[in-house]
N, C-alpha and C positions, 0 to 999 in steps of 0.2 A: 757920226759914222753910219752909213747905211747897213742894213742887215747883210747884204752881199759882201760888203767890205769887212764886216765883223767875221762872217763865216770864212772868208779867205784869209784873214789875219790870224785866226785861231790855228795853233799848231800843237803837236804833242810835245810839251815842254818837259824835258827829262833832267833839268838842272834847276833846282829851286833853292831859295834861301829859307832859313827858319825864322826870318824876321816876323814878328807878330803881325797879324792882319787885324786891321781896325774892326771893332765890333759892328760898326754901321755897314761896312762892306760885307761882312758875313751875313748880316740881316738881309741885305739886298740880294745876295746870292740865294739864300733860302726862299725869299719872297718870289724870285724869278722861277725857282724850281717848282713851288707849289702853284704857280700860275699855269703850269703845263696842263693841257687837256688830257683827260682820261676817258675811256669808253664809258658812256652813261654816267660820267662824273663819279664813278665808284671810288676813285682815289685809294686803291688798295696797295699802297706803297709806304715805305718808311725810309727816312734819311737819317743815318746815324752820323753824328759829328764826333770825330775822333780828335781830341785836342789835349787831353791830359797826358803827361809823360808816361803814366802807367798804361793808359789805353793805347798809346803809340807803341809802346814796347810789345803789347799783345798783337797789334796789327802787324808789326814786323816779323812776328812768328808765323803769320799766314801768307805774307808776301814780302819779297825783298824790294819791291818797287815803290818806295816812298820818296825817292829822289831828293832827299835833303829837307823835305817839308816838315813843318811842325803842326800842320792841320790836314785832316783828310775827311772825306765824306764817303760813306758806303751807302749804296742805294739797293734796296731789296723790294721784291714783289711778293704780295700775299695773294695766292690764288683764290682762297676762300672769300667769297663775296665779290669777286671781280666779275666783270661782264663775260658771259659765255655766249658766243654767237650761236643762235638756235639751229642753224643749218648743219653745222658740223661740230658743235660744242667746243670750238676754239676758244680757249681762255685767254683773255687779253691782259692779264696782270703783268706779264713780262714786257709786252708792248708798251703798256702805260708807263711802267717804271723806266723803260728805255727813253721814252719821251721826256719824262721828268729829268733823267740823267743828262739828256742832251741840252735841255734848258739850263741846267746847272752848269754844264761845261761851257756853254756860250756866255753865260753871265760871268763866269770866272774870267774869261777873256775880256769882256766888256769892262770889268773892274780893274784892268791892268795887271791881273795876276796870271799865273801859269798853272797848267795842269796837263795831265794826259789821262785818257780813259784806260784804266788798268783792269784787264780781264784775267790776268795771270795771278790768281790767288787760290789758296786752299779753302774752299767754302766750308767743308765740314770742320776744319780746324778753327776757322773764324767763328763758326757757330758754337763750337766748344768753348772758345775763349770768351766769347760774348754771347751768353745765353739769351739775351734779348733778341738776337737775330734768328733764333730757332723758329722754324715754321715759315721762313721766307726763302724765296729763290734769290740769292744774292747776284745782282746784275753787274755792278761796277764798283771800283774804288777810285776815288779822285784825290790824289795828294795835291794840296793847294799851297802855293806860296808865291812870293815875288820871284820872277825869273832871275837866275844868276846872270851876272854881267856877260858871261860867255855862252849863255843859252842861245840856241838857234834851231830853226826847223831842220828836220832830217833832209838829206839831199833829194829824196823822192817826194817831199811834201807837196810840191805843186804838180806832180804827175797825176793826170786825170784822164780817164777814157773820154774820147770825144762824145758829144751828145748823140751823134749818129749811131754810136754803138750801144747807148744805154736807153735811148728813147725810141719807143715803137709807136708810130701813129697808126691808129685803127680807123 
């Protein structure tokens, strides 16, 4: 499958099964995530793998959006030590973590699994429940699983603004 085909095939899957995911697939997902580029290769992000029933119960206290999965990843950015653009001091930690998260999301699709980028979560609550996450800007939660038989893209999934509206040639 070409990258364009992969990008178009990916959709926000909101119906997942709790079927265990093979460890080798999880390893490939994480390898794809850490292959992501970061500004000055600072790599100031962390990926938390939520898979024990106890950890999942905690996650569900911070977001209702786990969609039936039994595995999730949380991606966080740590500003301290990340690249700061010298002209305006723009810190790139969140940008870098978003790139890592995108690699992870696309790798999930490539492995025949489903997910959606969950941004609706209570970050302070999550940091309280998972002290390891303190000091990070939490970027995304990715519930991961095999898509349920009746999972399908949202009706607006293929709606895109035309290139003429989003690309400006200078």
